[in-house]
N, C-alpha and C positions, 0 to 999 in steps of 0.2 A: 706593760701594755703591748700587745702584739701589733697594734695599728700604728706604731711609731715610725721611725725612719728605716727604710730598706736600703740594703747595699746594692741590690741589683733588681732588675725588672723580673728576673726569673724567681727570685725569693718572694716578691710581692704576688706574683702569679700563683705560686705554689700555695701560699697562705690563703689566697682568695679561693682557689679551687677546693682546698680542704673545707673551708666554711660553706662553700656552695654545695659540695657533696653531702655534708652534714645536714644542711637544710633540706636537700632533695630526698634524703633517706627518711627524714622525719615528716615530710610533708604528705598530706593526704590529697593534695590537689591533683586532678587527673589530666591537667593540661600537659602538653609536651614541654619538657624542661629545656631551658636555655643551655646549650652546650658550650663549654669553654675548651678551646684547643691550645696546645702549647706552641703552635706554629707562630714564629716571631713575625711573620708577615701578616698575620691575621689582625685586622683592624679592631676586632672586638677585644683582643688581649690588650692592645695598646690603650683602648678606651677604659677598660677596667683598671689597668695599671695607673693611668692618669687619675682616675676617679679615686683610687686608694691613696696615692701619693699626695694629692691635693686635699685630702680630708673630705672628699665627697662634695666640695663646694663648687668648683669652677665648671665641671662638666656634668653636674647632677641633672640639670634641666635637659641637656642633650641626651643623657643616658635614659632618662625617663621618657623622653620623646621617642627615642629609638625603640625602647621596650614597648611603648604603646603602639608604634607603627608595626612592630613585629607581631604583637597580639592581634591587631586589626587584620593583618595579612593572614594570620593563622585562623582567625574567625571566618574570614572570607573563604579560605580554603575549605573549611568545614561546610560552608553554605553552598559551594559549587555542586556537589553531588545532589543536594536537595533541589537546587535550581534546575539542574539537568533533569531530575526526576519529574519536577513540575512541568517543564517544557514538553518532555516526552509524553507524560500523561495527558496533557492538553492536546497534543497532536493526535494521540491515539483516540481520544474522545471525539475529536473532529472527524477522524477517519471512520469511526464506528457510526457516527450520525450520518455520514455520507453513504456508507454501505447500507444502512437501514433505508435511507431515501431511495437508493438505487434498487434495492430489493423490492420495495413497494412498487416502484415504477415498472420493474421487470414483470412482477405479478400482474399488474394492470395491463401491460402490453400483451402478455400471454393470454389473458382472458379475452381481450379484444381480438387477438388473432384467432382464437377458437371460435368466437362469434362470427367473424368474417368468413372463416373457412367453412363453417356450417351453412352460412347464407349462400356461399358460392356453390356448395354441393347441392343445396335446394334448387338454385337457379339452373345448374347443370341437369338435374333430374327433370325439372319443368321443361327445359329445352328439348330433352330427349323424348318427351311424351309424343311428339309429332313424328318421331323417327319410325321408319318401317324398314325392317331388315328382311332381305330376300336372300335365301341360301340356294346354292346348287346351280346357279347359272354359270356355265363355263366361260372362260376368258377367251375373247377373239381379238385378233390383230385389228387395229384401227376401228374399234367398236364405238358406237354411239350409245351410251347408257340410257339417254332419254328415249331413244327409239326402242331399245330393248325392253324397257319397263312399260312403255305404252303398248307394245305388242303383247306383252304378258297380260296387261290389264284387259285388252280387247279379247284375248283368248279366254279370260275368266268372265267376260260379259260386262266389264266396267269400262265406260268411256273416260279416258284420261287425256289431258293435254299438258303442255309445259307449264302453264300457270298453276297447276296443282302441286308443283314441287319447288321447294327453295333451292335444293341442290340434290344431285344424284352422283354418287361416287362409290368406288369399291373401298372396303376397309382393308388395312394392311393385314398380311397373314400373321396368325398368332405364333406360329413356329417358323423359325428361320429357314428350315428345310422345305416348308410348304410353299410351292411355287404358284399354287392356285389361289387367287384372290376371289373366291367365289361369292363372298358376301357383298351385297349391294345395299347401300343405305340412301 
């Protein structure tokens, strides 16, 4: 019987490694195999040696417990990528929902802006209905546009006074080189 008395720790280790390699080559299990090293400082080698020398009685519970702990750690390591994937997927889903909400809100805001802009243009056009543009009146130093417009009205046979006007002013020149602001509004 090969499981008898061993003369050295190395002899026990070699026999155990041979049996382990034989089991691993015949096994169809896809889990990561438990590796045995020949490093004399490795606690696993000492545990396996003690297990064989003592006939598998004294440290069997500890070895089984350690094997279960290692299996649990291995199982948890396999679950980490799945957990990360779940967390990332959840975060992406939340971001997608927020993007959709913001897109809907942006569309609503754009629509409202178009309505307000259209209404403002209507108001501007309505306000300009009362505007009267007068072209061709030359600019004079220290001119009084109210007097100039009333003189023009009298020349045309229309009696005007200051109460007929909200404001009278010249429009800015359309071209920067044009020094004449001949348009009166």
